[in-house]
N, C-alpha and C positions, 0 to 999 in steps of 0.2 A: 638276760641270760639265754634266752632261746636263740636269739639273732646268733650269738656268738657259737653257741654250741651245734648251730646249724650250719654255721660257715667253718666249724673245725674240719680239717682234713686229717686222715689217719698218719700221714708222715709226721706231722705237727704233734701228735698225741704220741706216737712211738718215741720221738726225740724227748719228750718231757717225761714220760715213763724212763727213758735210758740215764736221763740227767738225775732222776728221783733215787735209781738204783745205786748210781755212781756216788751219790749223797749219802746214801745208805752203809756202803762201803767204806767210805771215808769215815763215817761217824760210829762204827759198829762197836767200838769201847765203850761208848756211851750206854748207861742203862736207863729205860724210861722208869719212872715212878708213880705213873698213871694207876696201876693196878695193885700196888704194895703200901706196907705201911699203915699210916692212918686211914687211908681209904679202904683198905680191906677189915680193918679192926671195928670202925664205925659202920660198915654194912652190916657187918655179922649181927651187930647188936637189932637191926630191924628186919632181918631177913629170916625166912623160916629153915629149919636145919636142911642142910644139903643132903639129899639121897641120891646115892651112886651107885644103888644096885642095878640099875637097867644098864649103865656104862659099864660095870663089871660081867653082867652076863652076856653083852656083846661082844665082849673081849675074850678070845681065847689065845692060845700059846702063839698063833701066827699074827694077830693082831685085831682090831676092829672089823667085824663082819660088816655088811651092808645092810642088811634088812632084818626086820622081823616081822612076824605073824603075832600081833597084839604084844605081849611081851616076851615072846619065845624067838630066839634066833632061827631064823630061816636059812640054814645052811645050804639050800640049793639055790640061793644069790650070789654066794660067796662074798668076795672081800672088793672094797675099792679104796684105790690109792688115795682120794680126794677127802675119804671118810675117816683115813687114818691120819690124813694130815691135820683135818679139824681135831680129832681126837688128841694129836700130840700138842698142839696148841693150848687146848683145854688144860691137859694134865700139866702143861708148864706152868700155867696161870695159876693153878690149885697150889702147886708148889710153893710157887713164889708168894701166895697169899698164905702160906704157913697152915694149910689147910690139913689138919690132924686128924680127921676122921676118915682119911684113906691112906693106910700105913703103905701101900705099895707103888704110892705115886712114882716114885725112882722106877718101879720095873715097868710100871706103864709107858712111861717116856723113853725107855730103852726099847721095850717091843714096838711101839709105834714107829720111832726112828728107825729101827731094823726094817722094819716094813717098806717105811720109803727109801731106805738104801737100795734095798731089793728091787723095788719097783724101777729103779733107774737102769735105762738100757744105754749103755755105753756106746753101741754101734751107731745109735741115732741122734744121741745127747739128747733124749726125750724120757719122761718118765711113762710107765705102763699104768693104766688106771684099773683095769678089771681083771681079778684073778679068781678061779672057780674053787670051791671048797678042797678040790683035790691039789691044790697048790699050784697049778698051772696057770701060765698068764693067757688070756682071751684075745691079747692084742700085742702088737709090738709097740704102738705109739698111743699115749692117751689123748684126750683134749686138750686144747688150750687152755679150757677153763680149769681142768685137772692139774696141769702143770703148774699155772698160776697159784693154786690153792697150796701145791707144796711149797712153791716160793713164799709165799706168805707165811706158811707154819716155819719154814726155816728161819725167815725172819724174826718170827716170835721166839723160837730158840735162842737164836744170836743176841737179840735184845733183853731176854729176860732168864734164860737157864742159868741154875747155878753150877750143876757138872760140866766141868771143863771137856770131859770126854764127849758128853752129848753136844756142846757147842763146836767141837773140833769136826765131828761128822756132819754138823748142818753147815760149816764154813765150806767144808770140801764139796758137799753137793752144790751148795750156794754157787760157789765159784765154778763150777762145771757147767753152768747153764747159761752164761751171757749170750753166745753166738745164738744160742736157740730163742733167746727173748728176743734178741734184735729182729730175727727172723718173723718170729710171730706178728710182732707189732707192726713192722714194716711191710709185711707181704701184703 
């Protein structure tokens, strides 16, 4: 495996990623079953009660705040798109599992998705990452890692979310990104 990885060249890695993305687009109507039904109900019998208090404390009307000092949100650090992408994927999986301890899961998924929508910069077809607490973007382009995290969250929404409007927004953002993904991987 080491020899194979050492001899791997980036254009080949890029080609394989693009094949994977194309396959995901072709199969987007199929829903995974890994985190649903019997898996979720059997896990809930053995796991401690889920405590979502910190998630709720870190989320305001804009989205997920980036950092905390102990358990207190640190407003001076603002928001990050990749944290909102993680929160979106988590909230979608909570909803899929039928997690009834959090009555506002649909509100959270909508809020996190709205943050991702707002983070998209159509001028350069990339997602911004850092936003100050004053709701101003601190950069025009986020890192490739941030953009990849958004695509991962959008894939989770497309494959697992129940609300049609949430999937519709995810699809629009996901389909707006192919040229950018190709550039990152092959550059």
